[in-house]
matplotlib code that plots the C-alpha trace (Angstrom):
import matplotlib.pyplot as plt

x = [1.3, 0.4, -2.9, -1.5, 1.5, -0.8, -2.8, 0.4, 1.3, -2.0, -1.4, 2.0, 2.0, 4.4, 5.5, 8.5, 6.9, 9.9, 13.6, 15.8, 18.0, 20.0, 17.0, 15.6, 12.1, 9.5, 6.2, 3.1, 2.0, 5.2, 4.7, 1.1, 2.2, 5.0, 4.9, 5.5, 7.8, 9.8, 11.5, 10.9, 11.4, 8.4, 7.3, 3.6, 0.9, -1.1, -4.7, -6.6, -6.1, -8.4, -9.6, -9.8, -9.6, -6.4, -8.1, -10.3, -7.2, -6.5, -7.7, -7.2, -5.3, -5.1, -1.8, -3.3, -6.4, -5.2, -8.5, -9.0, -11.5, -12.7, -11.6, -14.8, -15.7, -16.2, -20.0, -19.7, -17.5, -19.7, -22.8, -21.0, -19.9, -23.5, -24.7, -22.2, -23.2, -26.6, -24.8, -24.2, -20.7, -20.4, -19.2, -17.8, -15.2, -14.0, -10.6, -8.9, -5.3, -4.1, -6.3, -8.1, -11.6, -13.3, -17.0, -18.7, -22.1, -22.1, -23.7, -25.9, -29.6, -29.0, -26.7, -24.7, -22.3, -18.8, -16.3, -12.5, -10.2, -6.6, -4.0, -1.4, 2.2, 3.8, 0.5, 1.1, -0.4, 2.0, 2.5, -0.4, 1.9, 2.7, -0.8, -3.2, -6.8, -10.2, -13.3, -17.0, -19.9, -17.9, -18.8, -16.4, -15.7, -14.8, -12.6, -10.7, -10.0, -8.5, -6.3, -4.7, -3.5, -3.0, -0.9, -3.5, -7.3, -9.3, -13.2, -14.8, -18.0, -18.9, -20.0, -20.8, -17.3, -14.9, -14.5, -14.6, -13.8, -16.6, -17.6, -14.4, -16.1, -14.8, -11.1, -10.0, -7.2, -6.5, -3.1, -3.1, -4.6, -4.1, -7.0, -6.0, -8.5, -8.7, -9.7, -13.2, -12.5, -9.1, -9.4, -10.5, -11.0, -10.0, -11.2, -9.5, -7.8, -5.4, -3.7, -2.7, 0.3, 1.7, 1.0, 3.1, 6.1, 9.1, 8.6, 5.2, 5.6, 1.9, 2.9, -0.1, 1.3, 1.8, -1.7, -3.2, -1.5, -2.5, -6.2, -6.3, -6.6, -5.2, -4.0, -5.0, -2.4, -3.2, -2.5, -2.4, -4.0, -4.3, -4.9, -3.2, -4.1, -1.0, -1.2, 1.1, 0.5, 0.4, -2.0, -3.2, -1.9, -3.4, -0.9, -1.7, 0.1, -0.1, 2.0, 1.9]
y = [35.2, 34.4, 36.3, 39.6, 39.2, 38.7, 41.8, 43.8, 42.6, 43.7, 47.2, 47.6, 49.0, 46.3, 43.1, 40.9, 37.4, 35.2, 35.3, 34.2, 37.3, 36.0, 36.3, 39.5, 40.5, 39.0, 40.5, 38.3, 38.5, 36.6, 34.0, 33.4, 32.9, 30.5, 26.7, 25.1, 24.3, 27.6, 29.6, 33.3, 36.2, 38.5, 41.7, 41.8, 43.1, 40.6, 41.5, 38.7, 35.5, 32.7, 31.5, 34.7, 32.8, 30.8, 27.9, 27.4, 26.6, 23.4, 20.3, 16.5, 14.9, 11.3, 10.5, 7.3, 8.7, 12.3, 13.5, 16.6, 16.7, 19.2, 18.7, 17.6, 19.9, 18.9, 18.8, 16.1, 14.0, 14.4, 13.4, 10.2, 9.4, 9.9, 7.6, 4.9, 5.0, 3.5, 0.2, -1.4, -2.7, -6.5, -8.0, -11.0, -8.6, -7.4, -8.3, -10.1, -11.3, -8.0, -5.4, -4.8, -3.4, -1.1, 0.0, 2.7, 4.5, 8.3, 10.4, 12.5, 11.9, 9.6, 7.3, 6.3, 3.4, 4.0, 1.2, 1.8, -0.9, -0.4, -2.1, -4.2, -5.0, -8.2, -8.6, -5.3, -1.9, 0.7, 4.2, 6.5, 8.5, 5.3, 3.7, 3.2, 2.8, 2.2, 3.9, 2.9, 5.3, 8.4, 12.0, 14.4, 16.1, 12.8, 11.7, 15.0, 14.5, 11.1, 12.5, 14.9, 12.0, 9.0, 8.7, 7.3, 7.1, 5.1, 5.5, 2.1, 0.2, -3.5, -6.1, -9.7, -10.8, -7.8, -4.1, -2.0, 1.5, 4.1, 5.8, 7.2, 10.6, 10.6, 10.4, 6.8, 7.9, 10.9, 11.8, 14.9, 17.7, 15.9, 14.0, 11.4, 10.6, 7.8, 7.9, 6.4, 5.5, 3.8, 2.3, -1.2, -1.2, -4.3, -5.4, -3.8, -7.2, -6.4, -4.1, -7.0, -7.6, -4.1, -4.7, -7.8, -5.9, -5.5, -1.7, -0.6, 2.9, 3.4, 5.6, 6.8, 5.3, 1.9, 1.9, 3.0, 0.2, -2.5, -1.3, -1.2, 2.6, 4.9, 7.8, 11.3, 14.1, 17.7, 20.0, 23.8, 25.0, 28.7, 30.6, 33.9, 36.3, 38.3, 41.4, 43.8, 46.2, 43.3, 40.8, 38.7, 35.3, 32.8, 31.0, 28.0, 26.8, 23.2, 22.2, 19.6]
z = [-4.0, -7.6, -7.6, -6.4, -8.7, -11.7, -10.7, -10.6, -14.0, -15.4, -14.1, -15.8, -19.3, -20.6, -18.9, -19.7, -19.5, -20.5, -19.8, -22.8, -22.6, -25.6, -27.9, -29.6, -28.9, -31.3, -32.2, -31.3, -34.9, -35.9, -33.1, -34.2, -37.8, -37.0, -36.8, -33.4, -31.8, -31.7, -28.9, -28.7, -26.3, -26.2, -24.6, -24.0, -21.7, -19.7, -20.7, -18.8, -17.0, -16.1, -13.7, -11.6, -8.3, -7.9, -6.1, -9.2, -11.2, -9.3, -11.1, -10.9, -13.8, -14.8, -16.5, -18.0, -19.9, -19.8, -18.3, -16.2, -13.4, -10.9, -7.3, -5.3, -2.4, 1.2, 0.9, -1.8, 0.4, 3.5, 1.4, 0.3, 3.9, 5.1, 2.4, 3.3, 7.0, 6.1, 5.5, 8.9, 9.7, 9.2, 12.5, 10.6, 9.1, 12.5, 14.1, 11.4, 11.4, 10.0, 11.7, 15.0, 15.1, 17.6, 17.4, 19.5, 19.4, 19.1, 21.8, 19.5, 18.9, 15.9, 18.0, 15.0, 15.1, 14.0, 13.4, 13.0, 11.8, 12.9, 10.7, 12.6, 11.8, 13.2, 15.2, 17.0, 16.5, 15.3, 16.7, 15.6, 13.3, 11.4, 11.5, 8.6, 9.6, 7.9, 9.1, 8.6, 9.4, 10.2, 9.3, 7.6, 10.9, 12.5, 9.6, 9.8, 13.5, 12.7, 10.0, 12.5, 14.6, 12.4, 9.2, 6.8, 6.9, 4.3, 4.4, 3.8, 4.0, 4.6, 2.1, 2.9, 2.1, 2.7, 3.3, 0.2, -0.9, -1.3, -4.5, -6.2, -6.2, -2.6, -1.7, -1.3, 1.1, 3.4, 4.8, 6.9, 4.9, 1.6, -0.1, -2.7, -5.5, -8.1, -11.7, -12.1, -15.7, -15.3, -11.8, -11.0, -7.2, -5.3, -1.9, 1.1, 2.0, -0.8, 1.6, 3.9, 1.6, 2.5, 6.2, 6.0, 4.8, 7.1, 7.3, 5.9, 4.6, 3.6, 0.7, -1.4, -4.7, -3.1, -1.5, -4.8, -6.7, -4.1, -4.3, -8.1, -8.1, -10.9, -8.8, -9.8, -9.6, -8.5, -11.4, -11.8, -15.0, -16.1, -19.3, -20.0, -22.8, -23.9, -26.2, -28.0, -30.9, -33.4, -31.9, -29.0, -27.9, -25.6, -23.4, -21.3, -18.1, -16.9, -13.9, -11.2]

ax = plt.figure().add_subplot(projection="3d")
ax.plot(x, y, z, "-o")
ax.set_aspect("equal")
plt.show()
């Protein structure tokens, strides 16, 4: 993996860090004193790299405002879910023309009420692997169970008029093990009924980009960001890696 590879590179006296076999080696001093853009082939030692843990290098990037954000952890998401559960589900929003709703009470001491809205297609429920559903009042554990069986899960809460997304600090969509986030600055969230247009399509694919667009969400991309410090006898150079 990348971490063990980087550690091996640090142990070697000299590391070839670029290919470009047709170019002669250039000292880092020359690279530092040159105007960009240029193309060089260097021989250098990897002195340090950041972050030290590979998972810390994963960020969320907005292509619209070019911002970088930390990926929220599971505790943050669970806290937001618990906060949304305080708002009771609005029965007037159950069983519409484009989704069926089911409510049940948990068996634990709190006796929480959970409501799931299953989106229909041609007035029929799709197979679980093709189904998008919205959940109100669920915990992180319950949401994860649903993502293992159904294609898409959207955590929501009730208002007087419609279902709405939670705080964008939480993922607005979950597909399997992947959480999709929206940019707080660039998104203008729309009511959940905006998804009814996708449900009316001949073959709803429930692709994240299509869902985000319908809900007024500017989709954040996962990005890998690292900083390398390279050294030779003539100087030190910081190199930055950004990849999606």
